[in-house]
C-alpha positions in Angstrom: -122.4 -60.2 -2.8 -121.3 -63.4 -4.4 -121.5 -66.8 -2.8 -118.3 -68.9 -3.1 -118.2 -72.6 -2.5 -114.9 -74.4 -1.6 -114.1 -77.9 -0.5 -114.0 -78.6 3.3 -110.3 -79.8 3.0 -109.3 -76.5 1.4 -111.1 -74.5 4.1 -109.3 -76.5 6.8 -106.0 -75.9 5.0 -106.7 -72.1 4.9 -107.6 -72.1 8.6 -104.5 -74.2 9.5 -102.3 -71.7 7.7 -104.0 -68.8 9.4 -103.4 -70.4 12.8 -99.8 -71.0 11.9 -99.3 -67.4 10.9 -100.9 -66.3 14.2 -98.5 -68.4 16.2 -95.5 -67.0 14.2 -96.6 -63.5 14.8 -97.1 -64.2 18.6 -93.7 -65.7 18.7 -92.1 -62.7 17.0 -94.0 -60.4 19.3 -92.7 -62.2 22.4 -89.2 -62.1 21.2 -89.2 -58.3 20.6 -91.7 -56.9 23.0 -89.2 -56.5 25.9 -86.6 -54.8 23.7 -85.9 -51.1 24.1 -85.1 -48.9 21.2 -81.6 -48.5 22.6 -81.0 -52.3 22.4 -78.8 -54.0 19.9 -79.9 -56.8 17.6 -77.8 -59.6 16.1 -78.0 -60.2 12.4 -80.4 -63.1 13.0 -82.7 -61.0 15.2 -82.7 -58.2 12.6 -83.5 -60.5 9.8 -86.3 -62.1 11.8 -87.8 -58.8 12.8 -87.7 -57.2 9.4 -88.4 -60.5 7.5 -85.4 -59.9 5.2 -82.3 -61.9 4.1 -78.9 -61.4 5.6 -77.7 -59.9 2.3 -80.5 -57.2 2.5 -79.6 -56.5 6.1 -75.9 -56.0 5.1 -77.1 -53.7 2.3 -79.1 -51.6 4.8 -76.0 -51.4 6.9 -73.7 -50.4 4.0 -76.0 -47.6 2.7 -76.5 -46.2 6.2 -80.2 -47.1 6.7 -79.5 -48.9 10.0 -76.9 -48.2 12.7 -74.4 -50.8 13.8 -71.4 -51.5 15.9 -68.7 -54.0 15.2 -67.8 -56.3 18.1 -64.8 -58.4 16.8 -66.1 -60.1 13.7 -69.8 -59.7 14.6 -72.0 -56.7 13.9 -74.8 -55.6 16.2 -77.6 -53.5 14.7 -79.4 -50.6 16.4 -82.9 -51.7 17.3 -84.3 -48.2 17.1 -83.4 -48.0 13.5 -85.0 -51.3 12.8 -88.3 -50.1 14.4 -88.1 -46.9 12.3 -87.8 -49.0 9.2 -90.8 -51.1 10.2 -92.8 -48.0 10.9 -91.9 -46.5 7.5 -92.9 -49.7 5.7 -96.2 -49.9 7.7 -96.9 -46.3 6.9 -96.4 -46.8 3.2 -98.7 -49.9 3.2 -101.4 -47.9 5.0 -101.2 -45.1 2.5 -101.5 -47.3 -0.6 
């Protein structure tokens, strides 16, 4: 095992970023934990949940990877499909 030395300021920066990421994850969890698979997500919710751009979300809609309904000019996306996408991505990362 190798011993690595870093400056204290760099260590503090790393710890601050880790704390920030933890707070972001907790925030996302709080936003989606009470959602049911039958719920519908706005474009913003979908992008935040999947961490993708609006363009990528629209592409998923166009190719049929995620269900949606159109309410006037606004699209609502099926939350169950979003969860399935997350599970597939997580499954792929675990198998690599």
